[in-house]
mmCIF file as gemmi writes it, N, C-alpha and C atoms, coordinates in Angstrom:
data_model
loop_
_atom_site.group_PDB
_atom_site.id
_atom_site.type_symbol
_atom_site.label_atom_id
_atom_site.label_alt_id
_atom_site.label_comp_id
_atom_site.label_asym_id
_atom_site.label_entity_id
_atom_site.label_seq_id
_atom_site.pdbx_PDB_ins_code
_atom_site.Cartn_x
_atom_site.Cartn_y
_atom_site.Cartn_z
_atom_site.occupancy
_atom_site.B_iso_or_equiv
_atom_site.pdbx_formal_charge
_atom_site.auth_seq_id
_atom_site.auth_asym_id
_atom_site.pdbx_PDB_model_num
ATOM 1 N N . UNK Axp A 1 ? 93.957 18.011 -16.436 1 0 ? 1 A 1
ATOM 2 C CA . UNK Axp A 1 ? 93.756 17.638 -17.845 1 0 ? 1 A 1
ATOM 3 C C . UNK Axp A 1 ? 94.86 16.349 -17.65 1 0 ? 1 A 1
ATOM 4 N N . UNK Axp A 2 ? 94.742 15.933 -18.831 1 0 ? 2 A 1
ATOM 5 C CA . UNK Axp A 2 ? 95.498 14.713 -19.169 1 0 ? 2 A 1
ATOM 6 C C . UNK Axp A 2 ? 97.122 15.041 -19.561 1 0 ? 2 A 1
ATOM 7 N N . UNK Axp A 3 ? 98.075 14.447 -19.262 1 0 ? 3 A 1
ATOM 8 C CA . UNK Axp A 3 ? 99.16 14.727 -20.502 1 0 ? 3 A 1
ATOM 9 C C . UNK Axp A 3 ? 100.169 13.648 -20.674 1 0 ? 3 A 1
ATOM 10 N N . UNK Axp A 4 ? 100.636 13.999 -21.857 1 0 ? 4 A 1
ATOM 11 C CA . UNK Axp A 4 ? 101.929 13.219 -21.886 1 0 ? 4 A 1
ATOM 12 C C . UNK Axp A 4 ? 103.222 13.81 -22.662 1 0 ? 4 A 1
ATOM 13 N N . UNK Axp A 5 ? 104.034 13.096 -22.057 1 0 ? 5 A 1
ATOM 14 C CA . UNK Axp A 5 ? 105.468 13.741 -22.591 1 0 ? 5 A 1
ATOM 15 C C . UNK Axp A 5 ? 106.157 13.155 -23.955 1 0 ? 5 A 1
ATOM 16 N N . UNK Axp A 6 ? 106.537 13.482 -24.732 1 0 ? 6 A 1
ATOM 17 C CA . UNK Axp A 6 ? 107.281 13.574 -26.077 1 0 ? 6 A 1
ATOM 18 C C . UNK Axp A 6 ? 108.533 14.242 -25.87 1 0 ? 6 A 1
ATOM 19 N N . UNK Axp A 7 ? 109.314 12.819 -26.68 1 0 ? 7 A 1
ATOM 20 C CA . UNK Axp A 7 ? 110.825 13.102 -26.527 1 0 ? 7 A 1
ATOM 21 C C . UNK Axp A 7 ? 111.253 13.938 -27.876 1 0 ? 7 A 1
ATOM 22 N N . UNK Axp A 8 ? 110.437 14.942 -28.262 1 0 ? 8 A 1
ATOM 23 C CA . UNK Axp A 8 ? 110.648 15.969 -29.393 1 0 ? 8 A 1
ATOM 24 C C . UNK Axp A 8 ? 110.762 17.467 -28.543 1 0 ? 8 A 1
ATOM 25 N N . UNK Axp A 9 ? 111.216 18.365 -29.612 1 0 ? 9 A 1
ATOM 26 C CA . UNK Axp A 9 ? 110.728 19.379 -29.98 1 0 ? 9 A 1
ATOM 27 C C . UNK Axp A 9 ? 109.065 20.15 -29.826 1 0 ? 9 A 1
ATOM 28 N N . UNK Axp A 10 ? 109.046 20.951 -29.441 1 0 ? 10 A 1
ATOM 29 C CA . UNK Axp A 10 ? 107.403 21.222 -29.419 1 0 ? 10 A 1
ATOM 30 C C . UNK Axp A 10 ? 106.655 22.192 -30.675 1 0 ? 10 A 1
ATOM 31 N N . UNK Axp A 11 ? 107.921 22.317 -31.319 1 0 ? 11 A 1
ATOM 32 C CA . UNK Axp A 11 ? 107.696 22.932 -32.887 1 0 ? 11 A 1
ATOM 33 C C . UNK Axp A 11 ? 107.078 21.548 -33.97 1 0 ? 11 A 1
ATOM 34 N N . UNK Axp A 12 ? 107.937 20.251 -33.713 1 0 ? 12 A 1
ATOM 35 C CA . UNK Axp A 12 ? 107.423 19.186 -34.085 1 0 ? 12 A 1
ATOM 36 C C . UNK Axp A 12 ? 106.026 18.665 -33.682 1 0 ? 12 A 1
ATOM 37 N N . UNK Axp A 13 ? 106.058 18.661 -32.369 1 0 ? 13 A 1
ATOM 38 C CA . UNK Axp A 13 ? 104.398 18.175 -31.573 1 0 ? 13 A 1
ATOM 39 C C . UNK Axp A 13 ? 103.822 19.213 -32.722 1 0 ? 13 A 1
ATOM 40 N N . UNK Axp A 14 ? 103.958 19.932 -32.253 1 0 ? 14 A 1
ATOM 41 C CA . UNK Axp A 14 ? 103.003 21.185 -32.721 1 0 ? 14 A 1
ATOM 42 C C . UNK Axp A 14 ? 102.44 20.763 -34.239 1 0 ? 14 A 1
ATOM 43 N N . UNK Axp A 15 ? 103.363 20.449 -35.092 1 0 ? 15 A 1
ATOM 44 C CA . UNK Axp A 15 ? 102.821 20.27 -36.418 1 0 ? 15 A 1
ATOM 45 C C . UNK Axp A 15 ? 102.382 18.799 -36.49 1 0 ? 15 A 1
ATOM 46 N N . UNK Axp A 16 ? 102.176 18.01 -35.694 1 0 ? 16 A 1
ATOM 47 C CA . UNK Axp A 16 ? 101.422 16.906 -35.529 1 0 ? 16 A 1
ATOM 48 C C . UNK Axp A 16 ? 100.161 17.121 -34.716 1 0 ? 16 A 1
ATOM 49 N N . UNK Axp A 17 ? 100.1 17.569 -34.004 1 0 ? 17 A 1
ATOM 50 C CA . UNK Axp A 17 ? 98.661 18.456 -33.507 1 0 ? 17 A 1
ATOM 51 C C . UNK Axp A 17 ? 97.639 18.974 -34.38 1 0 ? 17 A 1
ATOM 52 N N . UNK Axp A 18 ? 98.423 19.588 -35.362 1 0 ? 18 A 1
ATOM 53 C CA . UNK Axp A 18 ? 97.746 20.408 -36.575 1 0 ? 18 A 1
ATOM 54 C C . UNK Axp A 18 ? 97.188 19.333 -37.353 1 0 ? 18 A 1
ATOM 55 N N . UNK Axp A 19 ? 98.093 18.078 -37.659 1 0 ? 19 A 1
ATOM 56 C CA . UNK Axp A 19 ? 97.791 17.236 -38.587 1 0 ? 19 A 1
ATOM 57 C C . UNK Axp A 19 ? 96.315 16.351 -38.031 1 0 ? 19 A 1
ATOM 58 N N . UNK Axp A 20 ? 96.608 16.054 -36.528 1 0 ? 20 A 1
ATOM 59 C CA . UNK Axp A 20 ? 95.831 15.317 -36.107 1 0 ? 20 A 1
ATOM 60 C C . UNK Axp A 20 ? 94.436 15.673 -35.974 1 0 ? 20 A 1
ATOM 61 N N . UNK Axp A 21 ? 94.644 17.516 -35.783 1 0 ? 21 A 1
ATOM 62 C CA . UNK Axp A 21 ? 93.17 17.739 -35.813 1 0 ? 21 A 1
ATOM 63 C C . UNK Axp A 21 ? 92.194 18.008 -36.851 1 0 ? 21 A 1
ATOM 64 N N . UNK Axp A 22 ? 93.06 18.215 -38.023 1 0 ? 22 A 1
ATOM 65 C CA . UNK Axp A 22 ? 92.399 18.275 -39.195 1 0 ? 22 A 1
ATOM 66 C C . UNK Axp A 22 ? 91.326 16.888 -39.625 1 0 ? 22 A 1
ATOM 67 N N . UNK Axp A 23 ? 91.512 15.86 -39.121 1 0 ? 23 A 1
ATOM 68 C CA . UNK Axp A 23 ? 90.743 14.646 -39.132 1 0 ? 23 A 1
ATOM 69 C C . UNK Axp A 23 ? 89.413 15.237 -39.257 1 0 ? 23 A 1
ATOM 70 N N . UNK Axp A 24 ? 88.543 14.133 -39.831 1 0 ? 24 A 1
ATOM 71 C CA . UNK Axp A 24 ? 86.856 14.246 -39.884 1 0 ? 24 A 1
ATOM 72 C C . UNK Axp A 24 ? 86.709 13.943 -38.458 1 0 ? 24 A 1
ATOM 73 N N . UNK Axp A 25 ? 87.374 13.473 -37.526 1 0 ? 25 A 1
ATOM 74 C CA . UNK Axp A 25 ? 86.684 13.165 -36.133 1 0 ? 25 A 1
ATOM 75 C C . UNK Axp A 25 ? 86.494 14.776 -35.491 1 0 ? 25 A 1
ATOM 76 N N . UNK Axp A 26 ? 87.077 15.878 -36.117 1 0 ? 26 A 1
ATOM 77 C CA . UNK Axp A 26 ? 86.93 16.673 -35.439 1 0 ? 26 A 1
ATOM 78 C C . UNK Axp A 26 ? 86.366 17.937 -36.021 1 0 ? 26 A 1
ATOM 79 N N . UNK Axp A 27 ? 85.144 18.188 -35.563 1 0 ? 27 A 1
ATOM 80 C CA . UNK Axp A 27 ? 84.608 19.238 -36.476 1 0 ? 27 A 1
ATOM 81 C C . UNK Axp A 27 ? 84.652 20.783 -36.651 1 0 ? 27 A 1
ATOM 82 N N . UNK Axp A 28 ? 85.885 21.101 -35.339 1 0 ? 28 A 1
ATOM 83 C CA . UNK Axp A 28 ? 85.831 22.478 -35.347 1 0 ? 28 A 1
ATOM 84 C C . UNK Axp A 28 ? 87.272 22.611 -34.794 1 0 ? 28 A 1
ATOM 85 N N . UNK Axp A 29 ? 87.963 23.421 -35.172 1 0 ? 29 A 1
ATOM 86 C CA . UNK Axp A 29 ? 89.329 24.089 -34.384 1 0 ? 29 A 1
ATOM 87 C C . UNK Axp A 29 ? 89.668 25.302 -33.953 1 0 ? 29 A 1
ATOM 88 N N . UNK Axp A 30 ? 90.465 25.368 -33.192 1 0 ? 30 A 1
ATOM 89 C CA . UNK Axp A 30 ? 90.505 27.094 -33.004 1 0 ? 30 A 1
ATOM 90 C C . UNK Axp A 30 ? 92.372 26.65 -32.558 1 0 ? 30 A 1
ATOM 91 N N . UNK Axp A 31 ? 93.412 26.884 -32.999 1 0 ? 31 A 1
ATOM 92 C CA . UNK Axp A 31 ? 94.382 27.051 -32.773 1 0 ? 31 A 1
ATOM 93 C C . UNK Axp A 31 ? 95.232 28.115 -32.504 1 0 ? 31 A 1
ATOM 94 N N . UNK Axp A 32 ? 95.7 28.606 -31.688 1 0 ? 32 A 1
ATOM 95 C CA . UNK Axp A 32 ? 96.947 29.62 -31.454 1 0 ? 32 A 1
ATOM 96 C C . UNK Axp A 32 ? 98.131 29.096 -31.822 1 0 ? 32 A 1
ATOM 97 N N . UNK Axp A 33 ? 99.185 29.704 -32.821 1 0 ? 33 A 1
ATOM 98 C CA . UNK Axp A 33 ? 100.39 29.187 -33.336 1 0 ? 33 A 1
ATOM 99 C C . UNK Axp A 33 ? 101.143 29.838 -32.903 1 0 ? 33 A 1
ATOM 100 N N . UNK Axp A 34 ? 100.842 30.817 -32.145 1 0 ? 34 A 1
ATOM 101 C CA . UNK Axp A 34 ? 101.99 31.563 -31.097 1 0 ? 34 A 1
ATOM 102 C C . UNK Axp A 34 ? 102.034 30.878 -29.681 1 0 ? 34 A 1
ATOM 103 N N . UNK Axp A 35 ? 100.89 30.702 -29.065 1 0 ? 35 A 1
ATOM 104 C CA . UNK Axp A 35 ? 101.318 30.382 -27.475 1 0 ? 35 A 1
ATOM 105 C C . UNK Axp A 35 ? 101.111 28.426 -27.995 1 0 ? 35 A 1
ATOM 106 N N . UNK Axp A 36 ? 100.989 27.802 -28.702 1 0 ? 36 A 1
ATOM 107 C CA . UNK Axp A 36 ? 101.193 26.582 -28.887 1 0 ? 36 A 1
ATOM 108 C C . UNK Axp A 36 ? 99.796 26.046 -28.139 1 0 ? 36 A 1
ATOM 109 N N . UNK Axp A 37 ? 98.529 26.56 -28.176 1 0 ? 37 A 1
ATOM 110 C CA . UNK Axp A 37 ? 97.034 25.958 -27.484 1 0 ? 37 A 1
ATOM 111 C C . UNK Axp A 37 ? 95.999 26.099 -28.437 1 0 ? 37 A 1
ATOM 112 N N . UNK Axp A 38 ? 94.993 25.635 -27.78 1 0 ? 38 A 1
ATOM 113 C CA . UNK Axp A 38 ? 93.858 25.416 -28.743 1 0 ? 38 A 1
ATOM 114 C C . UNK Axp A 38 ? 92.656 24.841 -28.207 1 0 ? 38 A 1
ATOM 115 N N . UNK Axp A 39 ? 91.706 24.78 -28.869 1 0 ? 39 A 1
ATOM 116 C CA . UNK Axp A 39 ? 90.207 24.448 -28.751 1 0 ? 39 A 1
ATOM 117 C C . UNK Axp A 39 ? 89.859 23.325 -29.463 1 0 ? 39 A 1
ATOM 118 N N . UNK Axp A 40 ? 89.452 21.986 -29.813 1 0 ? 40 A 1
ATOM 119 C CA . UNK Axp A 40 ? 89.014 21.624 -30.856 1 0 ? 40 A 1
ATOM 120 C C . UNK Axp A 40 ? 87.546 20.315 -30.271 1 0 ? 40 A 1
ATOM 121 N N . UNK Axp A 41 ? 86.755 20.303 -30.808 1 0 ? 41 A 1
ATOM 122 C CA . UNK Axp A 41 ? 85.598 20.034 -30.727 1 0 ? 41 A 1
ATOM 123 C C . UNK Axp A 41 ? 85.359 18.626 -31.627 1 0 ? 41 A 1
ATOM 124 N N . UNK Axp A 42 ? 84.45 17.827 -31.036 1 0 ? 42 A 1
ATOM 125 C CA . UNK Axp A 42 ? 84.576 16.585 -31.558 1 0 ? 42 A 1
ATOM 126 C C . UNK Axp A 42 ? 82.703 16.35 -30.816 1 0 ? 42 A 1
ATOM 127 N N . UNK Axp A 43 ? 82.006 15.063 -31.705 1 0 ? 43 A 1
ATOM 128 C CA . UNK Axp A 43 ? 80.401 14.5 -31.547 1 0 ? 43 A 1
ATOM 129 C C . UNK Axp A 43 ? 79.712 15.683 -32.52 1 0 ? 43 A 1
ATOM 130 N N . UNK Axp A 44 ? 78.724 15.096 -32.113 1 0 ? 44 A 1
ATOM 131 C CA . UNK Axp A 44 ? 77.356 15.462 -32.894 1 0 ? 44 A 1
ATOM 132 C C . UNK Axp A 44 ? 75.99 15.785 -32.509 1 0 ? 44 A 1
ATOM 133 N N . UNK Axp A 45 ? 74.917 16.069 -32.511 1 0 ? 45 A 1
ATOM 134 C CA . UNK Axp A 45 ? 73.805 16.182 -31.929 1 0 ? 45 A 1
ATOM 135 C C . UNK Axp A 45 ? 73.514 15.176 -31.432 1 0 ? 45 A 1
ATOM 136 N N . UNK Axp A 46 ? 73.553 13.976 -31.63 1 0 ? 46 A 1
ATOM 137 C CA . UNK Axp A 46 ? 73.452 12.739 -31.261 1 0 ? 46 A 1
ATOM 138 C C . UNK Axp A 46 ? 74.434 12.397 -30.033 1 0 ? 46 A 1
ATOM 139 N N . UNK Axp A 47 ? 75.238 12.168 -30.251 1 0 ? 47 A 1
ATOM 140 C CA . UNK Axp A 47 ? 76.453 12.113 -29.293 1 0 ? 47 A 1
ATOM 141 C C . UNK Axp A 47 ? 76.649 13.313 -28.356 1 0 ? 47 A 1
ATOM 142 N N . UNK Axp A 48 ? 76.258 14.388 -28.713 1 0 ? 48 A 1
ATOM 143 C CA . UNK Axp A 48 ? 76.77 15.466 -28.014 1 0 ? 48 A 1
ATOM 144 C C . UNK Axp A 48 ? 77.776 16.311 -28.226 1 0 ? 48 A 1
ATOM 145 N N . UNK Axp A 49 ? 77.848 17.45 -28.53 1 0 ? 49 A 1
ATOM 146 C CA . UNK Axp A 49 ? 79.341 18.591 -28.678 1 0 ? 49 A 1
ATOM 147 C C . UNK Axp A 49 ? 80.572 18.45 -27.101 1 0 ? 49 A 1
ATOM 148 N N . UNK Axp A 50 ? 81.253 17.914 -27.587 1 0 ? 50 A 1
ATOM 149 C CA . UNK Axp A 50 ? 82.444 17.859 -26.96 1 0 ? 50 A 1
ATOM 150 C C . UNK Axp A 50 ? 83.602 18.275 -26.958 1 0 ? 50 A 1
ATOM 151 N N . UNK Axp A 51 ? 84.233 19.616 -25.874 1 0 ? 51 A 1
ATOM 152 C CA . UNK Axp A 51 ? 85.417 20.42 -26.361 1 0 ? 51 A 1
ATOM 153 C C . UNK Axp A 51 ? 86.447 20.119 -25.71 1 0 ? 51 A 1
ATOM 154 N N . UNK Axp A 52 ? 87.761 19.776 -26.487 1 0 ? 52 A 1
ATOM 155 C CA . UNK Axp A 52 ? 88.906 19.352 -25.889 1 0 ? 52 A 1
ATOM 156 C C . UNK Axp A 52 ? 89.673 21.057 -25.953 1 0 ? 52 A 1
ATOM 157 N N . UNK Axp A 53 ? 90.37 21.36 -25.081 1 0 ? 53 A 1
ATOM 158 C CA . UNK Axp A 53 ? 91.428 21.931 -24.737 1 0 ? 53 A 1
ATOM 159 C C . UNK Axp A 53 ? 92.929 21.53 -24.851 1 0 ? 53 A 1
ATOM 160 N N . UNK Axp A 54 ? 93.842 22.188 -25.803 1 0 ? 54 A 1
ATOM 161 C CA . UNK Axp A 54 ? 95.351 21.437 -25.541 1 0 ? 54 A 1
ATOM 162 C C . UNK Axp A 54 ? 96.21 22.857 -25.312 1 0 ? 54 A 1
ATOM 163 N N . UNK Axp A 55 ? 97.454 22.439 -24.769 1 0 ? 55 A 1
ATOM 164 C CA . UNK Axp A 55 ? 98.435 23.174 -24.927 1 0 ? 55 A 1
ATOM 165 C C . UNK Axp A 55 ? 99.84 22.128 -24.766 1 0 ? 55 A 1
ATOM 166 N N . UNK Axp A 56 ? 100.805 22.819 -25.227 1 0 ? 56 A 1
ATOM 167 C CA . UNK Axp A 56 ? 102.083 22.095 -25.117 1 0 ? 56 A 1
ATOM 168 C C . UNK Axp A 56 ? 103.318 23.047 -24.54 1 0 ? 56 A 1
ATOM 169 N N . UNK Axp A 57 ? 104.062 22.408 -24.018 1 0 ? 57 A 1
ATOM 170 C CA . UNK Axp A 57 ? 104.911 23.121 -22.739 1 0 ? 57 A 1
ATOM 171 C C . UNK Axp A 57 ? 106.187 22.469 -23.264 1 0 ? 57 A 1
ATOM 172 N N . UNK Axp A 58 ? 107.485 23.328 -23.505 1 0 ? 58 A 1
ATOM 173 C CA . UNK Axp A 58 ? 108.486 23.207 -23.772 1 0 ? 58 A 1
ATOM 174 C C . UNK Axp A 58 ? 109.533 22.824 -22.225 1 0 ? 58 A 1
ATOM 175 N N . UNK Axp A 59 ? 110.233 21.593 -21.938 1 0 ? 59 A 1
ATOM 176 C CA . UNK Axp A 59 ? 111.199 21.428 -20.792 1 0 ? 59 A 1
ATOM 177 C C . UNK Axp A 59 ? 112.244 20.461 -21.604 1 0 ? 59 A 1
ATOM 178 N N . UNK Axp A 60 ? 113.105 21.479 -21.588 1 0 ? 60 A 1
ATOM 179 C CA . UNK Axp A 60 ? 114.413 21.147 -22.343 1 0 ? 60 A 1
ATOM 180 C C . UNK Axp A 60 ? 114.072 20.214 -23.548 1 0 ? 60 A 1
ATOM 181 N N . UNK Axp A 61 ? 114.493 19.204 -23.517 1 0 ? 61 A 1
ATOM 182 C CA . UNK Axp A 61 ? 113.954 18.725 -25.276 1 0 ? 61 A 1
ATOM 183 C C . UNK Axp A 61 ? 113.047 17.411 -24.968 1 0 ? 61 A 1
ATOM 184 N N . UNK Axp A 62 ? 112.318 18.237 -24.381 1 0 ? 62 A 1
ATOM 185 C CA . UNK Axp A 62 ? 110.82 17.543 -23.984 1 0 ? 62 A 1
ATOM 186 C C . UNK Axp A 62 ? 109.388 18.474 -24.346 1 0 ? 62 A 1
ATOM 187 N N . UNK Axp A 63 ? 108.851 17.733 -24.72 1 0 ? 63 A 1
ATOM 188 C CA . UNK Axp A 63 ? 107.683 18.606 -25.23 1 0 ? 63 A 1
ATOM 189 C C . UNK Axp A 63 ? 106.486 17.736 -24.388 1 0 ? 63 A 1
ATOM 190 N N . UNK Axp A 64 ? 105.401 19.088 -23.35 1 0 ? 64 A 1
ATOM 191 C CA . UNK Axp A 64 ? 104.661 18.145 -22.589 1 0 ? 64 A 1
ATOM 192 C C . UNK Axp A 64 ? 103.271 18.503 -23.702 1 0 ? 64 A 1
ATOM 193 N N . UNK Axp A 65 ? 102.094 17.64 -23.889 1 0 ? 65 A 1
ATOM 194 C CA . UNK Axp A 65 ? 101.422 17.897 -24.034 1 0 ? 65 A 1
ATOM 195 C C . UNK Axp A 65 ? 99.817 17.99 -22.928 1 0 ? 65 A 1
ATOM 196 N N . UNK Axp A 66 ? 99.248 19.168 -22.805 1 0 ? 66 A 1
ATOM 197 C CA . UNK Axp A 66 ? 98.086 18.713 -22 1 0 ? 66 A 1
ATOM 198 C C . UNK Axp A 66 ? 96.614 18.816 -22.629 1 0 ? 66 A 1
ATOM 199 N N . UNK Axp A 67 ? 95.573 18.452 -22.268 1 0 ? 67 A 1
ATOM 200 C CA . UNK Axp A 67 ? 94.374 17.785 -22.908 1 0 ? 67 A 1
ATOM 201 C C . UNK Axp A 67 ? 93.538 17.43 -22.193 1 0 ? 67 A 1
ATOM 202 N N . UNK Axp A 68 ? 92.899 18.72 -21.564 1 0 ? 68 A 1
ATOM 203 C CA . UNK Axp A 68 ? 91.648 18.741 -21.084 1 0 ? 68 A 1
ATOM 204 C C . UNK Axp A 68 ? 90.186 18.515 -21.91 1 0 ? 68 A 1
ATOM 205 N N . UNK Axp A 69 ? 89.211 18.823 -21.092 1 0 ? 69 A 1
ATOM 206 C CA . UNK Axp A 69 ? 87.976 18.373 -21.582 1 0 ? 69 A 1
ATOM 207 C C . UNK Axp A 69 ? 87.033 18.069 -20.473 1 0 ? 69 A 1
ATOM 208 N N . UNK Axp A 70 ? 85.359 18.101 -20.596 1 0 ? 70 A 1
ATOM 209 C CA . UNK Axp A 70 ? 84.322 17.935 -19.572 1 0 ? 70 A 1
ATOM 210 C C . UNK Axp A 70 ? 84.184 16.827 -20.003 1 0 ? 70 A 1
ATOM 211 N N . UNK Axp A 71 ? 84.768 16.165 -21.046 1 0 ? 71 A 1
ATOM 212 C CA . UNK Axp A 71 ? 84.218 14.46 -20.638 1 0 ? 71 A 1
ATOM 213 C C . UNK Axp A 71 ? 84.929 13.491 -21.518 1 0 ? 71 A 1
ATOM 214 N N . UNK Axp A 72 ? 85.104 12.3 -20.864 1 0 ? 72 A 1
ATOM 215 C CA . UNK Axp A 72 ? 85.812 10.926 -21.318 1 0 ? 72 A 1
ATOM 216 C C . UNK Axp A 72 ? 85.323 9.858 -20.492 1 0 ? 72 A 1
ATOM 217 N N . UNK Axp A 73 ? 84.912 9.042 -21.217 1 0 ? 73 A 1
ATOM 218 C CA . UNK Axp A 73 ? 84.232 7.928 -20.249 1 0 ? 73 A 1
ATOM 219 C C . UNK Axp A 73 ? 84.006 6.825 -21.097 1 0 ? 73 A 1
ATOM 220 N N . UNK Axp A 74 ? 82.98 5.805 -20.517 1 0 ? 74 A 1
ATOM 221 C CA . UNK Axp A 74 ? 83.039 4.492 -21.062 1 0 ? 74 A 1
ATOM 222 C C . UNK Axp A 74 ? 82.334 4.509 -22.685 1 0 ? 74 A 1
ATOM 223 N N . UNK Axp A 75 ? 81.997 5.38 -23.055 1 0 ? 75 A 1
ATOM 224 C CA . UNK Axp A 75 ? 81.363 5.118 -24.551 1 0 ? 75 A 1
ATOM 225 C C . UNK Axp A 75 ? 82.558 6.133 -25.464 1 0 ? 75 A 1
ATOM 226 N N . UNK Axp A 76 ? 83.303 7.081 -24.622 1 0 ? 76 A 1
ATOM 227 C CA . UNK Axp A 76 ? 84.167 8.079 -25.481 1 0 ? 76 A 1
ATOM 228 C C . UNK Axp A 76 ? 85.077 8.246 -24.56 1 0 ? 76 A 1
ATOM 229 N N . UNK Axp A 77 ? 86.635 8.147 -25.295 1 0 ? 77 A 1
ATOM 230 C CA . UNK Axp A 77 ? 88.056 8.565 -24.797 1 0 ? 77 A 1
ATOM 231 C C . UNK Axp A 77 ? 88.211 9.42 -25.46 1 0 ? 77 A 1
ATOM 232 N N . UNK Axp A 78 ? 88.135 10.971 -25.728 1 0 ? 78 A 1
ATOM 233 C CA . UNK Axp A 78 ? 88.012 12.068 -26.333 1 0 ? 78 A 1
ATOM 234 C C . UNK Axp A 78 ? 89.524 12.317 -26.109 1 0 ? 78 A 1
ATOM 235 N N . UNK Axp A 79 ? 90.244 11.783 -24.972 1 0 ? 79 A 1
ATOM 236 C CA . UNK Axp A 79 ? 91.296 12.797 -24.818 1 0 ? 79 A 1
ATOM 237 C C . UNK Axp A 79 ? 92.425 11.48 -25.141 1 0 ? 79 A 1
ATOM 238 N N . UNK Axp A 80 ? 91.924 10.366 -24.837 1 0 ? 80 A 1
ATOM 239 C CA . UNK Axp A 80 ? 92.825 9.417 -25.322 1 0 ? 80 A 1
ATOM 240 C C . UNK Axp A 80 ? 92.732 9.251 -26.872 1 0 ? 80 A 1
ATOM 241 N N . UNK Axp A 81 ? 92.181 9.339 -27.457 1 0 ? 81 A 1
ATOM 242 C CA . UNK Axp A 81 ? 92.094 9.185 -28.92 1 0 ? 81 A 1
ATOM 243 C C . UNK Axp A 81 ? 92.795 10.646 -29.408 1 0 ? 81 A 1
ATOM 244 N N . UNK Axp A 82 ? 92.509 11.602 -28.992 1 0 ? 82 A 1
ATOM 245 C CA . UNK Axp A 82 ? 93.705 12.897 -29.664 1 0 ? 82 A 1
ATOM 246 C C . UNK Axp A 82 ? 94.87 12.581 -29.588 1 0 ? 82 A 1
ATOM 247 N N . UNK Axp A 83 ? 95.151 12.022 -28.12 1 0 ? 83 A 1
ATOM 248 C CA . UNK Axp A 83 ? 96.869 11.22 -27.855 1 0 ? 83 A 1
ATOM 249 C C . UNK Axp A 83 ? 96.611 10.491 -28.883 1 0 ? 83 A 1
ATOM 250 N N . UNK Axp A 84 ? 96.058 9.385 -29.188 1 0 ? 84 A 1
ATOM 251 C CA . UNK Axp A 84 ? 96.464 8.789 -30.053 1 0 ? 84 A 1
ATOM 252 C C . UNK Axp A 84 ? 96.838 9.333 -31.512 1 0 ? 84 A 1
ATOM 253 N N . UNK Axp A 85 ? 96.038 10.166 -31.857 1 0 ? 85 A 1
ATOM 254 C CA . UNK Axp A 85 ? 95.927 10.655 -33.214 1 0 ? 85 A 1
ATOM 255 C C . UNK Axp A 85 ? 97.306 11.519 -33.616 1 0 ? 85 A 1
ATOM 256 N N . UNK Axp A 86 ? 97.612 12.05 -32.035 1 0 ? 86 A 1
ATOM 257 C CA . UNK Axp A 86 ? 98.689 12.94 -32.342 1 0 ? 86 A 1
ATOM 258 C C . UNK Axp A 86 ? 100.059 12.14 -32.401 1 0 ? 86 A 1
ATOM 259 N N . UNK Axp A 87 ? 100.167 11.007 -32.035 1 0 ? 87 A 1
ATOM 260 C CA . UNK Axp A 87 ? 101.541 10.185 -31.958 1 0 ? 87 A 1
ATOM 261 C C . UNK Axp A 87 ? 101.214 9.453 -33.762 1 0 ? 87 A 1
ATOM 262 N N . UNK Axp A 88 ? 100.171 9.319 -33.466 1 0 ? 88 A 1
ATOM 263 C CA . UNK Axp A 88 ? 100.089 8.806 -35.342 1 0 ? 88 A 1
ATOM 264 C C . UNK Axp A 88 ? 100.559 9.943 -36.516 1 0 ? 88 A 1
ATOM 265 N N . UNK Axp A 89 ? 100.153 10.965 -36.213 1 0 ? 89 A 1
ATOM 266 C CA . UNK Axp A 89 ? 101.022 11.933 -36.766 1 0 ? 89 A 1
ATOM 267 C C . UNK Axp A 89 ? 102.437 11.76 -37.047 1 0 ? 89 A 1
ATOM 268 N N . UNK Axp A 90 ? 102.574 12.093 -35.243 1 0 ? 90 A 1
ATOM 269 C CA . UNK Axp A 90 ? 104.06 11.929 -35.198 1 0 ? 90 A 1
ATOM 270 C C . UNK Axp A 90 ? 104.819 10.744 -36.051 1 0 ? 90 A 1
ATOM 271 N N . UNK Axp A 91 ? 104.514 9.337 -35.928 1 0 ? 91 A 1
ATOM 272 C CA . UNK Axp A 91 ? 104.852 8.593 -36.286 1 0 ? 91 A 1
ATOM 273 C C . UNK Axp A 91 ? 105.117 8.863 -38.083 1 0 ? 91 A 1
ATOM 274 N N . UNK Axp A 92 ? 104.162 9.252 -38.357 1 0 ? 92 A 1
ATOM 275 C CA . UNK Axp A 92 ? 104.354 9.149 -40.03 1 0 ? 92 A 1
ATOM 276 C C . UNK Axp A 92 ? 105.027 10.468 -40.516 1 0 ? 92 A 1
ATOM 277 N N . UNK Axp A 93 ? 105.393 11.491 -39.685 1 0 ? 93 A 1
ATOM 278 C CA . UNK Axp A 93 ? 106.123 12.865 -40.29 1 0 ? 93 A 1
ATOM 279 C C . UNK Axp A 93 ? 107.643 11.805 -39.874 1 0 ? 93 A 1
ATOM 280 N N . UNK Axp A 94 ? 107.854 10.859 -38.753 1 0 ? 94 A 1
ATOM 281 C CA . UNK Axp A 94 ? 109.128 10.49 -38.747 1 0 ? 94 A 1
ATOM 282 C C . UNK Axp A 94 ? 109.212 9.659 -40.109 1 0 ? 94 A 1
ATOM 283 N N . UNK Axp A 95 ? 108.304 9.181 -40.694 1 0 ? 95 A 1
ATOM 284 C CA . UNK Axp A 95 ? 108.409 7.916 -41.523 1 0 ? 95 A 1
ATOM 285 C C . UNK Axp A 95 ? 108.897 8.818 -43.084 1 0 ? 95 A 1
ATOM 286 N N . UNK Axp A 96 ? 108.22 9.886 -43.074 1 0 ? 96 A 1
ATOM 287 C CA . UNK Axp A 96 ? 108.407 11.024 -44.362 1 0 ? 96 A 1
ATOM 288 C C . UNK Axp A 96 ? 110.175 11.155 -44.498 1 0 ? 96 A 1
């Protein structure tokens, strides 16, 4: 899986994850609030449905987000896109 480390508490990052996966880019999400893990689906019949699994891990004052999936390539960068949406949600949350 791909990973990114954020200088924030995982509670804060988890809130951003939930906002990110509600977008129109994901047609399904199953999130486990207690374990801070989940599965999201993107794509359609034309592009193919692709699943991404994600999990968060608190280490000190930092939160590591892991995103795994079966495909990211030339046409799709599913993991990178989800990281980007999480970061946008974190930024918006910081502005509020």
